[in-house]
Steps between C-alpha positions, in 0.01 A plus 500: 500500500491244778233235486405163612744334253798693637728433806734761667850380535805690612832421345820695528424881466157445353153390598330326206139421414531144351235352268575123510231441234674680219852523637523889527621715770422873583728711712301646796780690652874489549833673500758549222767535762776757425519439123476808280418291188249233549308235287190371638514125550374290201404209714525349861576151593275354775474142614689388196262677259574816293230765502509763230484854638241701304362774730600760767230583751393852594756696692755217509816715472355839596752750643818301397786752510778281382391378158605720200454272204216241478471216245155331468537158335296357213306274746314788652155578385371741764661760734248642734464878597730643769746205459793742447349813633732739675812321393685826515822385333352308208640622174423242244260210432511236229181299431503156333274372235218345730375808693143570394439839648672808656351692793598875554479426870742210485794734488339810654725719708819387341669843429813363343336261246638613170466190263252228451574248228272225377593183308413563132324159489263593790149475339334713749680827570768718358682833556417787264750603237610808706544288816255706705197263508412141579219398276306195385667310221241627242571859588143579595534544867742701716565322824760727663755775468842373604518704830824693515529546117194727527598772236375853486280406209342171416350408155277198519514334151233456248325167530456519874129466593514469880699632786492251780439577874789714619652483152634855491547589856750606758743663258651785674652687193234449248347829397330426165325197342404442151213235459429317174191526290439122539458529895156366611530460870687644802489263802464586869786738603627453146642849474568597859745627769697696244620806716621698196237443238339833413269441205346183344273455200302167477473389134144498336514121481478446878168367613576362847689620805527305821487614863751780566618460146657841509574570864734649751693698236561797729625739238248411217344840391333415166305195386301420179249213503378352186145499348503111494535464876190304618508596864644734764566373853577755776807298593648550153678819591559444873798675644571733207527810729631739236248428224374825370358416157304189369381482138228237477401440143184295585248735650302215635757435754465842666121521515 
C-alpha cells in the first residue's frame, strides 16, 4: 500500500508507513515482543502529531511464535494477507468494528486458532451462528473457515451466494460439506486442500467456478457438477488424485 504520499518511519518495535496528508499510519512490520496477549496499537505519536493506525501490511507478523491472543482495535480497516501466517501458538482473535474484510490467508497456517470474534457493530463482516465461518455482514459470502475449528462436517447456511477465494480450504478434518441452494459462485481455490473430503455435490444454482475451484482434495472420489455451470476449466479439478466418478449434468461441458 506504500505510495508517493507515504513515508516509512521506524519507532520502537514497529516500522510504519505514515501518510501525513490524512494522518494515518500502516504497520509495515514489527515485533510484539514476548507478550502472549497483544492489542495492535491504535495510534502512533510522531513529531508531536498522532497518526491513527488503520492497516497492517502483507506479512508484517508472519511466523510470530509468542502471541496467543490478538486484539484488532476499531481503528483498523484492512489487514493484508499473510500478516499473521504461521503464528503457531495463536489461539484467538478479536476483531473490532472497523475491519472491512477478512482474508483466509491472513491467519493461514495457525493450527491452534480456535476462536474468532467480531464486534457486533462491525458493518462489514461477521462470524456465522455456529462459529465455524467468517462471512460478509449480509451473509451472502463465505470468506473463511476458522482454521483449527475445522469440523468433520460443515453446513454452509442458506442465503450464501459466493464462496471467496480459499474460503473453504486447508481444513484437515473436514470430510463432508453441505452447500446451500442459494450458492451461485465458487471462487479460485474456493473448496480446496481438504485432505479428508471424499464426496461433493455442487448445487444446481452454481453457474461460475474459478481457477482450481475444487482442487488438491487428495481423497475426493465422487463429484457432481450442476447443469447451470457455464464453463469447465481444466484446472478446476487439479490435484484430485483419487477422483473416480464425476457426474456432469450439463452435457455441453463434456463435448
